[in-house]
N, C-alpha and C positions, 0 to 999 in steps of 0.2 A: 668353868663357872666362876672362878675367882676373877678372871679378866672381865667377864660380863658384869659381875657385882661392882667392880671398880668403875667400869664404864657407866653404869647407872648411878652409882653413888656420887660421882664427881659433880654432875650437873645439879643433882639434888642438893648437895652441900652448897654449891655456888648460889643456887636459888634461895636457899635458907639464909645465907649470909647477906644476899642482896635485900631480902625482905626485912631482915633484922636491922640492917643499916637504914632502910627507908623508915622503919618504925621509930628508930632512935632519933632520926633527923627531921621527921615530919613535924608539922606544927599546924594547929587549927587556925581558922580565919579569925581576925579581930573584928569585934562588932563595929560596923560603920556608924558614922555620926547620925545618919538619917534614921537608923533603927534604934540606936542607943538612946536617942532623945525621946523615943516613944515609950520607953519603959518595958516592963516585963509582961504586961497584960496581952491577951490575944488581940491581934490586929484585925480590924475590919477594913478591907480594901475594896473600894467601889470600882468594879470592873467596867471600864469605859464610862465611868461616872455613875454607874448603876443603870445599865441599859434596859433592865426589866421595868424600871419606874418612869423613865423619860428618855428623850432622844439621846442616843449614845454619843460620846466624844464631843459634846457641845459645852459651851460656857454655861448654858442653862443647867445641864446635868451636873457639872462640877460645882456650880453654886448651890444647887439643891443638896447634893451629897455632902458638901461641906457644912451646910446648915443642919443636916441630920446629925453630924458629929462623927463622921467616919475618920479613920486614922490616916488613910492614904487614898489618893486619886490615881486610878490606873488609866493609861491612855496609849494610843498608837500613833506612830509618826510615818508619814510619807513625804515625798518631795514634789512640789509643784513644778510646772514647766519653766518658771522663772526662778527656780532655786530656793523657794521658801519652804521651811518645815511646816507642814500642816497636820492637824490632828484628825485622823480618820483611820478606820480599821482596814477596810477593803482597798484593793488596788483599783477598783472601779466604783462608779458612782450610783449604779442603779438600785442597790439594796436599801440605801439609807437616804437618798436625796431624789429630787425631781430631775436630776441630770443624767447624762449617759456618757459612757466611754471611760478611758483610763484617767485616774487622778493626775498622773504624770504628764498628760497631754494638755492640761489646762493651767493657766496662770492663777496666782492667788486671787486676783480680782474676779476672774471667771468662777473660781470655786466658791468664793464668798457671795456670789450673786445667786447661788442655789439655795433651795429650801432644805435644810438638814433635818427638819422635823416632819417632812412630807410623808414618809413611810411608816412612822412609828404608830403602833396600835397595841392596845392591851386586850382587845377582844376579837382577835383573828381577822381584822380588817373591816369589822362592822363600823368602826369610827376611827378617825384620825385627828385627835384633839389638838395636835401641835402644828398642823398645816397652817401656813400663812401667819405664823406667830413671830416671824423674824429670827428664827433659830438658824444659824449658819455654821459652816465649817470654820473653826477657829485656826488661826496660825498658832504655832507653839509659842511665839513671842507674846501673843495676847494672853495665853494661859499663864506664862511666867509673870507677866505684869499684873494680872488679875488676882493671882494666888501666890504672892511672894513668900508666904510663910507656911504653905501647906505641903507636906511631904507627898511625893509623887512617884509612881511606878511608870516608867517610860519604856515602850517597846520600839526598837528599830525594826521596821517592817521591810526595808529594801536594802540589800547589800550593794556594795560596789558603785555607789553614786555619790560618795563623799559625805553621807549623813553623819558619820561618826565624828569627824573633825568639826563639822558645823554644830552639832549638838554640844560638843564640849565647849566650843567658843561661846555659845549662847548661855550655857550654864555659868561660865566664868563671868561673862558680861553682866548677868543678872544677879550674881552673888548667890547662886543656888546649887553649888557643887555638893553641899552637905544636905540637900533636901530631895535628892533623887536616888532611885534604884533603877538601873538601866538593864534591860533584858533584850533578848533577840532569839529567834530560832536559827540564826546564822552564827556559827562559831567564829568565823572570820571577822564578822562585824564586831562581836564582843571583844575579840583580841585586839582589833584595831582601836576600838574605843578605849580599852584599858591602856594602850600605848599613848594615846592622845591625852587621856584624862586620868593619870594615876591617882589613886586615892579616892576616886568616885566609886560608890558602891555598884556592884553588878550582880546579876543572878547567873546561875549555871545555864549554859547552852545545852542543846540536846546531847552532844557527845559527852559532855561532862556529867550529865545525868546518867547516861548509860554506863559510864565508867564507875560512878558511885554505886549504882545498883549492882554491878558485877562484883565490885570489891566487897560490898556488904554481903552478897550471897556467898562469897568465898571466905567470909570472916576476916577480911583484910582491910576493913575501913580505916583502921588506924594508920595505914601507910600514906593516906591522902593528905596533901597540903593544898587546900583549895586556893585558886586564884580569884575566887568569887566569894560573896558573903551571904547569899541567899539561895535557897533551893525552892523553885516554884514549879510544882508538878501537879498533874491531874491525879485523881484517885485511881483511875484506870486509863489505859491507852490501847486502842484496837482490841478491846475485850479482855486485855490482860491486866491484872492488878499491878499497880506501880507503888502506891503508898502502902507501907506496912509499919507496924510498930517498930520492927527492927531497923528498917531504913531510916525512919524518923529519928530514932535514938542515935544511930550512927551519925546522921547529919548534924544533930545537935552537939554530939561529942566533938565533931570537927568544926565547931563554932558557927554553923550555918543557921540562919533563920529560915524555918520551913513554912512555906505558904502554899496552900492547896487551891487549885482552880478547876473549873468554875463551879463553886458549891452554892446551890440555890435553895436547898430544902433543909429545914431545921434539924431533922433527925440525922442527916448526913453531916451537918455542921457539928452537932454534938458528938457524934461518933469520932470524927477526925480530931476534934479538940481533945477528946479523951485519949486518943491515940498518940497525941503529942504535937499536933499542928500548932504553929505559933501565929498563923495568919490565915484568914479566909478571903479569897478573891471571889467576889460574888456580884451577880446582877441585881440582887435584892439586899442591899446593905441594911435596910430597915429590919429585915428578919434576923440578921446576924446580931445587930445591936440589941434587939429585943431578947434574943436567946441569952446574951451575955448579961442581961439585966441593966443595960445602959440606956439612958434616955435617948429617944430618937429625935426629940425636939420638934416633933411634927407640927406642933402649934405655931412654931416660928416660921413655917413655910407659907408664904402668901401664894395665892392663886395667880 
């Protein structure tokens, strides 16, 4: 029995020592410039420019969302066949444009000849008010040029095609390294981007989110030294709750800015803000601004 006790005690002691060492040497993330400049108030982030209000990922949407007074514009990046970064969510064209086929199979010129307002409807397809209005798929360069001072959340949608280095170079060339928060569902893309662009803010990838959830569940969140500065998560995933008061508290203790997606109804917005969310990524930024008692500047929007 004594031998068995020693056999069991040794790994437990080693584990305890390792955890203590990690807790003593761990450090929280430092607030990145893009978030520090926005202050302490809850952030309203226009998901794809506010896709519930106007055609998503378009210059039109970004202009309207900016005029509303949102804090950040969220957008998605793909690569055209001629190597240009383009702002569109899907890998194919059918859902949002009058085109067909993969985004990656068409050049920038071909993509920009499409009508990116063609499919948008607010009434289940009864009307399509933005068809034929000149709304098109923008290049990322156009977005940077049109909104040089607006903070942006940028998602890398395709790994292993060189987007990470190209994105970093474009941010550097336009002087907007401190105006973006970069995310991706691909951990390798985030790691590669961090290597190319040290100091530019990133959010947690899926593996990092799972690790944080597990550590929080075990009561070991204090051992984490995040390589990212923001936690962007849904309230639930596959029917399972992700966001909790405990997780949000742990994330904030580790220096992370916690942003919830995609939150479209005001009761949910209120509940999550009360839980500790610091940002709302929403298709309806007007609702979030109204909830927070901030002017939506609707009168400033021309038709």
